[in-house]
N, C-alpha and C positions, 0 to 999 in steps of 0.2 A: 504494499499500500504506500502510495506516495505521501510526502509530507502535506501537500495541499489537500489530499483527500482526507488525511487525518484531522486537519483543521476543519474541514466542511463537516466531518462527522461529529465534531465536539460542540456543535451549536445546541444551546439550551436557554432557558429563560434566566436572565440575570436576576438574582434575588434582591438587589438594591433597586434597579431602575425598572425592572419587570419587562425589559425588551429582550427580544429574541436575538442573541448574539453569541459569538464564540465565548465561552466561559471556562474558568478553572476554579477548582475548590481551593480556598486559601484561608488560613487562620491567622488573625491578628489579635494581639493581646495588649490590654491597657491596665496600667497599675496606678491607683490613686493612693498616695501615701498620706497617712495622718500620723500624728506624733506616736500613738501607741497602737494603732490599727492600720489596716490596709484594705483596699478593696480592688479585686481584679476582675476585669471584664474581658470576655473572650468572644470574638466574632469568627465563626466558621460558616462560610457561605460560597456558593457559586457565583463568582463575580466577572463581569466583563472588564476590559483594560481600563476604561474611563472610571467605573466605579471602584475598580481595585486600587487605582491611584488615589482617588479621593478618600477612600477609607484608610489607606496606608498613611497618608499625611495627616488625617484627622487623629488617628490612634498615636502616631509618633509625636505629634504636637502636644496632646494631652499628657503623654508620658513625659516629655521634657518639662512641661510646665508644672504639672501636678504630681509627678511620680516620686521624686526623691525626697519627700517631706517626712519620712518616718524612719525608724531605726532599721527595720528589715528592708523597707523600700529603697533605701540607699544602695543596697546590693542587688535587689531584684530588678530595678528599673534599667540599668545597663544591659542585663541579660535580655530582657524583653526588647530593647531597642535593636540589639543584634538579631535576635530570633525574628522579629517582624521584618527586618531588612533582608535576611536571608529567604524568608518565605516569599516576600515581594519579587525579589530578583529571580527566583526559581520560576515563579508562576509567570512572570513577564517574559522570561526567556523561551518558555514553551509556547507563548502566544505571539512571538515575534512576527509571524507571518499573517496573523489575523487582521482583518480589515475592520475598522471601526466605522 
């Protein structure tokens, strides 16, 4: 099967914009640190390129702004920043030939 056929076969409904596009399953994590507690949010969804970029930057921005404000969160937030970046780059590389 050619790469173009594989991309065409991967079309499904994006769970963020609800459009029929080429999607990939991706997981992003957000940590909100408080002094003695923390809150972690996980997004696992089939996203198109546009929504994937939007969610990536949303989660990364909140991680940078609200993440490192707790004792445990100081160590967890950098790990989540790297994890989100690796997930984003892998998913985008698999969708490099997809047309938006």
